[in-house]
Structures are given as structure tokens and as C-alpha cells.
RODO-2510 file (C-alpha; in nm, 4 decimals, decimal comma):
residues 289
     n   res          X          Y          Z
     1     m     0,0000     0,0000     0,0000
     2     t     0,1312     0,3446    -0,0941
     3     t     0,1617     0,5859     0,1974
     4     l     0,0283     0,9406     0,1696
     5     d     0,3717     1,0810     0,2571
     6     a     0,5291     0,8937    -0,0350
     7     v     0,2733     1,0349    -0,2772
     8     l     0,3007     1,3895    -0,1441
     9     g     0,6797     1,3585    -0,1653
    10     e     0,6454     1,3646    -0,5438
    11     r     0,5092     1,7198    -0,5372
    12     r     0,8375     1,9078    -0,5788
    13     p     0,9628     1,7147    -0,8843
    14     l     0,6159     1,7536    -1,0358
    15     i     0,6283     2,1319    -0,9797
    16     d     0,9772     2,1340    -1,1368
    17     l     0,8425     1,9530    -1,4422
    18     a     0,5246     2,1558    -1,4804
    19     y     0,7009     2,4925    -1,4481
    20     r     0,9474     2,4029    -1,7230
    21     l     0,6625     2,2835    -1,9420
    22     l     0,4357     2,5845    -1,8849
    23     g     0,6641     2,8771    -1,7969
    24     s     0,4190     2,9825    -1,5272
    25     l     0,4523     2,8838    -1,1637
    26     a     0,0844     2,9569    -1,1011
    27     e    -0,0219     2,7305    -1,3883
    28     a     0,2304     2,4677    -1,2801
    29     e     0,0823     2,4546    -0,9307
    30     d    -0,2671     2,4233    -1,0789
    31     a    -0,1563     2,1380    -1,3062
    32     v     0,0039     1,9468    -1,0187
    33     q    -0,2999     2,0046    -0,7981
    34     e    -0,5212     1,8639    -1,0743
    35     a    -0,2965     1,5560    -1,0954
    36     y    -0,3330     1,5002    -0,7205
    37     t    -0,7086     1,5494    -0,7479
    38     r    -0,7211     1,2704    -1,0065
    39     w    -0,5088     1,0506    -0,7794
    40     c    -0,7495     1,1057    -0,4903
    41     a    -1,0431     1,0207    -0,7191
    42     l    -0,9048     0,6669    -0,7674
    43     s    -1,0431     0,3906    -0,5556
    44     p    -0,8113     0,2305    -0,2940
    45     a    -0,7888    -0,0787    -0,5138
    46     q    -0,6894     0,1305    -0,8175
    47     r    -0,4202     0,3129    -0,6205
    48     d    -0,2803    -0,0121    -0,4818
    49     a    -0,2559    -0,1499    -0,8357
    50     i    -0,0274     0,1322    -0,9446
    51     v     0,3325     0,0106    -0,9183
    52     s     0,4893     0,3576    -0,9218
    53     p     0,2733     0,6487    -0,8008
    54     g     0,5504     0,8900    -0,9039
    55     a     0,5447     0,7638    -1,2629
    56     w     0,1651     0,7758    -1,2665
    57     l     0,1590     1,1331    -1,1362
    58     t     0,4294     1,2374    -1,3856
    59     t     0,2288     1,0924    -1,6747
    60     v    -0,0898     1,2650    -1,5644
    61     t     0,0864     1,5960    -1,4994
    62     g     0,2575     1,5791    -1,8399
    63     r    -0,0753     1,5199    -2,0146
    64     i    -0,2404     1,8062    -1,8263
    65     c     0,0470     2,0383    -1,9223
    66     l     0,0225     1,9304    -2,2865
    67     t    -0,3451     2,0285    -2,2854
    68     v    -0,2713     2,3601    -2,1118
    69     l     0,0035     2,4402    -2,3636
    70     g    -0,2411     2,3891    -2,6493
    71     s    -0,4949     2,6303    -2,5040
    72     a    -0,2233     2,8754    -2,3922
    73     r    -0,1273     2,9455    -2,7522
    74     a    -0,4801     3,0671    -2,8247
    75     r    -0,4907     3,2760    -2,5048
    76     r    -0,1566     3,4429    -2,5802
    77     e    -0,2801     3,5598    -2,9198
    78     t    -0,5023     3,8062    -2,7313
    79     y    -0,2400     3,8905    -2,4652
    80     v    -0,1527     4,2602    -2,4529
    81     g     0,2090     4,2949    -2,5695
    82     e     0,4732     4,0236    -2,5401
    83     w     0,4330     3,7223    -2,3093
    84     i     0,7398     3,6371    -2,0975
    85     p     0,7647     3,3341    -1,8656
    86     e     0,6944     3,4052    -1,4999
    87     p     1,0246     3,4833    -1,3223
    88     v     1,1137     3,2894    -1,0083
    89     p     1,3108     3,4455    -0,7188
    90     a     1,5915     3,2652    -0,5399
    91     d     1,3994     3,2905    -0,2123
    92     q     1,0621     3,1517    -0,3148
    93     g     0,9125     3,1323     0,0346
    94     g     0,6082     2,9177     0,1112
    95     d     0,6051     2,5387     0,1276
    96     p     0,9418     2,3871     0,0208
    97     a     0,7446     2,1320    -0,1819
    98     d     0,6207     2,4144    -0,4052
    99     r     0,9652     2,5571    -0,4816
   100     v     1,1240     2,5254    -0,8222
   101     t     1,4746     2,3799    -0,8419
   102     l     1,6843     2,6512    -1,0070
   103     d     1,9342     2,5276    -1,2651
   104     e     2,0290     2,5849    -1,6295
   105     s     1,6975     2,4369    -1,7479
   106     v     1,5037     2,7125    -1,5742
   107     s     1,7041     3,0164    -1,6879
   108     m     1,4919     3,2782    -1,8619
   109     a     1,6873     3,2315    -2,1840
   110     f     1,6107     2,8580    -2,1792
   111     l     1,2415     2,9091    -2,1008
   112     v     1,2057     3,1620    -2,3826
   113     v     1,3481     2,9090    -2,6299
   114     l     1,0992     2,6526    -2,4985
   115     e     0,8221     2,9020    -2,5795
   116     s     0,9200     2,8839    -2,9486
   117     m     0,8488     2,5091    -2,9611
   118     t     0,5266     2,3285    -3,0362
   119     p     0,3574     2,1803    -2,7267
   120     a     0,4587     1,8273    -2,8299
   121     e     0,8210     1,9311    -2,8943
   122     r     0,8414     2,1032    -2,5588
   123     v     0,6990     1,8107    -2,3639
   124     a     0,9143     1,5541    -2,5440
   125     f     1,2329     1,7581    -2,5025
   126     v     1,1828     1,8513    -2,1364
   127     l     1,0820     1,5008    -2,0323
   128     h     1,3679     1,3313    -2,2183
   129     d     1,6574     1,5785    -2,2138
   130     v     1,5931     1,7497    -1,8805
   131     f     1,4219     1,4792    -1,6745
   132     c     1,5796     1,1748    -1,8436
   133     h     1,2598     0,9843    -1,9247
   134     s     1,2809     0,7214    -2,1960
   135     f     1,1111     0,7869    -2,5281
   136     a     0,8730     0,4997    -2,4499
   137     e     0,7624     0,6899    -2,1393
   138     v     0,7419     1,0163    -2,3327
   139     a     0,5313     0,8478    -2,6008
   140     e     0,2751     0,7436    -2,3405
   141     i     0,2349     1,1068    -2,2351
   142     v     0,2467     1,2748    -2,5765
   143     g     0,0354     1,0123    -2,7497
   144     r     0,2828     0,9433    -3,0318
   145     t     0,5266     0,6672    -3,1122
   146     p     0,8693     0,6584    -2,9433
   147     a     1,0294     0,7240    -3,2826
   148     a     0,8109     1,0323    -3,3352
   149     c     0,8988     1,1573    -2,9863
   150     r     1,2672     1,1104    -3,0649
   151     q     1,2237     1,3356    -3,3689
   152     l     1,0348     1,5944    -3,1636
   153     a     1,3122     1,6060    -2,9057
   154     s     1,5789     1,6270    -3,1766
   155     s     1,4054     1,9251    -3,3379
   156     a     1,3720     2,0976    -2,9996
   157     r     1,7355     2,0241    -2,9136
   158     r     1,8438     2,1918    -3,2379
   159     r     1,6502     2,5074    -3,1442
   160     v     1,8221     2,5188    -2,8065
   161     r     2,1661     2,4655    -2,9587
   162     e     2,1158     2,7406    -3,2189
   163     s     2,0052     2,9911    -2,9539
   164     r     2,3190     2,9639    -2,7420
   165     g     2,6304     3,1796    -2,7600
   166     a     2,9645     3,1195    -2,5927
   167     a     2,9016     3,0492    -2,2257
   168     t     2,9902     3,3216    -1,9755
   169     p     3,0604     3,2071    -1,6157
   170     v     2,7863     3,3076    -1,3707
   171     a     3,0292     3,5180    -1,1647
   172     r     3,1246     3,7096    -1,4785
   173     q     2,7565     3,7502    -1,5686
   174     a     2,6964     3,9046    -1,2259
   175     g     2,9765     4,1546    -1,2870
   176     i     2,8347     4,2530    -1,6258
   177     v     2,4847     4,2996    -1,4824
   178     r     2,6333     4,5056    -1,1968
   179     d     2,8196     4,7245    -1,4496
   180     f     2,4951     4,7645    -1,6439
   181     k     2,3154     4,8772    -1,3274
   182     r     2,5850     5,1366    -1,2514
   183     a     2,5890     5,2695    -1,6068
   184     w     2,2097     5,2855    -1,6052
   185     e     2,1981     5,4782    -1,2782
   186     a     2,4713     5,7131    -1,4064
   187     q     2,2813     5,7568    -1,7354
   188     d     2,6056     5,6713    -1,9140
   189     i     2,4816     5,5816    -2,2608
   190     g     2,8305     5,4990    -2,3899
   191     a     2,8943     5,2501    -2,1119
   192     l     2,5525     5,0905    -2,1685
   193     i     2,6205     5,0470    -2,5388
   194     g     2,9567     4,8890    -2,4565
   195     l     2,7911     4,6278    -2,2345
   196     l     2,5271     4,5339    -2,4909
   197     d     2,5721     4,3100    -2,7923
   198     p     2,5222     4,5195    -3,1101
   199     g     2,2241     4,2997    -3,1991
   200     a     2,0780     4,2884    -2,8471
   201     t     1,7026     4,2825    -2,7904
   202     a     1,4871     4,3985    -2,5000
   203     t     1,1388     4,2555    -2,4487
   204     a     0,8816     4,3719    -2,1939
   205     d     0,5724     4,2083    -2,0462
   206     g     0,3129     4,4304    -1,8820
   207     g     0,0147     4,2142    -1,9711
   208     g    -0,1955     4,5263    -2,0137
   209     l    -0,1730     4,5793    -1,6374
   210     a     0,1449     4,7899    -1,6217
   211     t     0,2925     5,0525    -1,8527
   212     t     0,5815     4,9365    -2,0681
   213     f     0,6910     4,9196    -2,4318
   214     l     0,4703     4,6826    -2,6329
   215     h     0,7179     4,5755    -2,9006
   216     p     1,0752     4,4463    -2,8563
   217     l     1,3584     4,6985    -2,8825
   218     e     1,6421     4,5959    -3,1110
   219     g     2,0016     4,7162    -3,1190
   220     a     2,2426     4,8348    -2,8492
   221     e     2,1987     5,2062    -2,9178
   222     r     1,8194     5,1936    -2,9123
   223     i     1,8135     4,9941    -2,5889
   224     a     2,0723     5,2181    -2,4210
   225     t     1,8759     5,5285    -2,5188
   226     a     1,5549     5,3780    -2,3789
   227     w     1,7246     5,2832    -2,0506
   228     v     1,8693     5,6318    -2,0051
   229     e     1,5187     5,7704    -2,0540
   230     l     1,3911     5,5250    -1,7917
   231     a     1,6579     5,6494    -1,5504
   232     r     1,5463     6,0077    -1,6027
   233     r     1,1857     5,9149    -1,5219
   234     r     1,2711     5,6954    -1,2257
   235     p     1,0722     5,7867    -0,9105
   236     p     1,2932     5,9053    -0,6210
   237     a     1,1657     5,6272    -0,3931
   238     m     1,2488     5,3481    -0,6362
   239     t     1,5446     5,1237    -0,5564
   240     l     1,7274     4,8995    -0,8003
   241     l     1,8562     4,5763    -0,6449
   242     e     2,0830     4,2980    -0,7692
   243     r     1,8942     3,9698    -0,7348
   244     k     1,8991     3,6218    -0,8829
   245     v     1,6261     3,5744    -1,1441
   246     n     1,5629     3,2090    -1,2279
   247     g     1,9052     3,1307    -1,0862
   248     r     2,0895     3,3904    -1,2970
   249     p     2,2063     3,7459    -1,2121
   250     g     1,9295     4,0001    -1,2610
   251     l     1,7841     4,3235    -1,1292
   252     v     1,4694     4,4085    -0,9355
   253     a     1,3035     4,7515    -0,9113
   254     r     1,1125     4,8154    -0,5898
   255     e     0,9163     5,1074    -0,4482
   256     d     0,7823     5,1158    -0,0916
   257     g     0,8587     4,7459    -0,0524
   258     v     0,6626     4,6452    -0,3626
   259     t     0,8379     4,4835    -0,6602
   260     l     0,7382     4,6705    -0,9748
   261     t     0,9767     4,5217    -1,2306
   262     v     1,2046     4,2207    -1,2662
   263     f     1,4858     4,2330    -1,5224
   264     a     1,6331     3,9057    -1,6507
   265     f     1,9466     3,8979    -1,8678
   266     d     2,1035     3,6645    -2,1201
   267     v     2,4811     3,7159    -2,1224
   268     a     2,6989     3,5444    -2,3816
   269     d     3,0449     3,6266    -2,5157
   270     d     3,0699     3,8777    -2,2267
   271     r     2,7917     4,0924    -2,3743
   272     i     2,4233     4,1259    -2,2870
   273     r     2,2253     3,9710    -2,5713
   274     h     1,8740     3,9859    -2,4280
   275     i     1,6924     4,1737    -2,1539
   276     w     1,3491     4,0584    -2,0386
   277     v     1,1451     4,3144    -1,8469
   278     v     0,8564     4,1658    -1,6469
   279     r     0,6080     4,4220    -1,5144
   280     n     0,2837     4,2237    -1,5149
   281     p     0,1934     4,2365    -1,1420
   282     e     0,0284     3,8936    -1,1620
   283     k     0,3733     3,7474    -1,2356
   284     l     0,5481     3,9379    -0,9567
   285     r     0,3475     3,8362    -0,6504
   286     r     0,6180     3,6077    -0,5154
   287     w     0,8767     3,8848    -0,5512
   288     t     0,6914     4,1136    -0,3123
   289     a     0,5860     3,8410    -0,0678
***
């Protein structure tokens, strides 16, 4: 007989999986809760017949996420501005079972690449390449043959590989983000341009609930100019803090104890290639709490 503690002990790995599949911690928690609801709906005899509750819960959670991903594409077509994955702070608070494990597979750059994949590609790739499930197991979740799932994962893997530049050590990334913060506060446009890749992009997500630029900014000079203008308009009470965002160096803007903006960075070849600006307050609740 499976003990309740053993079943509940699967919650954290399920949250880890669902967040990587959905890019939203709120949706991930809902998906895992739905999986547990389905487990509780089984009869005692049905639960006892399940050899591995963890595998059963993973399969159900994966299928729920696949369904959510399909409907999310339609919802995001009506989203105001760009949609960016929900950022996760280093100190997530709450129940440890609900915390996301922060590693390379949860960096903002990685999650954004996942957003470019089809739902089936994303599920196949994350389950196989990140969580080391066999293609036979992936096939049971995705509803395709193992060979088809292998092709899905291969296509997704190619997207990830093409998106990466030369790796920059995390300590060096922190220094570059710190230099960016100082140049921003000093309104030093030349220094900002020097820290940005010439082809850098900046994308913002306000979700129609916070003021921000609706379309991505492209090019070091354009981004630097925009950031200097932001510095000029910055409220006196606002503080800019260095914080880990999804396990990588980032910045957080706060005013009167409330987080207003989270800035995530992609640093490669010692230059900032991407900046993601999250201002949608629904995605920042954990940052204030």
C-alpha cells in the first residue's frame, strides 16, 4: 500500500516539471494540484494497483500540461504585448514542496526558447533531455510513437543549440549585470552600449496591467537610449537591487517594498544579448511576498 507521505513527496519534482513545461509557476501549481485530485479520485484498489505512483503522477501531470500548452497558444494571441515566462526568485518562500529547483533548465533564456516550440516538442524535449525519461515513457504522455517523440526532441534540441552563444561564467555575468546597473543609474549611454551586444534585444511584459513598451527593442543604441530615458523618469523612492532571477544574475526595481519590475538577462560572449522586463503584477506576486 502506498503511503500518503510517499505520494506527497512527489510534489516538488512535479512542480519542477510543470514549471518548465508551462513557464508559469501559477499554472504549474494548478496542473500538479489537478494531478493530485485525479489521484485522490481513484479507488483504494486502483491506487494499490499502481506500481509507481511517481510515474503515474508524472504521466498525468505531463498530459495536463500538454493540454494547457495547447490552449495557452490561443490565449496568448489576445495577450496585450509580449508574453514572458513568470520569473522565479531565489527565495521563493512558502512550502518547500512548491519551490522550483533553479538550474540551467530554468534560466529565462532557456524558457524563452521553450516558448518557441510546439507543445509536443516542448513536452518531449523537457521530459527526455531534462528529466531523463525514456522515449517509451514520453510516447505514453504525448500520445505518439517513441520514434516520433525522438524526432520531436531532436528538433527541440536543435533550437536550443542554435540559440546559445559562448558560455559566460555566472560570476562574470553578475559583474556585467552590476556594471549595467551602474551605467544605467549614471545615465552613461556609452557605457551601456559597450555592455550590450550590437544585436541585443529587450522585451517587456506588462500584460496590459502595467505601462511598458509593447514591441521588442532591437540594437544596443536603441536599448541604451531607452534605458537612459527610464533612468530620467525613475521615481525618487524606487530602488534597483541585484537579485537572482531564475538562478541567474538580474535586477529588481522596488518602491515602498513592492516589486514593480524584474529584469532578466542573457549574457553570452561577455555581452548582454537579451533583456526581459517583467512588469505584469500577476507574475510578480512572489517577488513582493
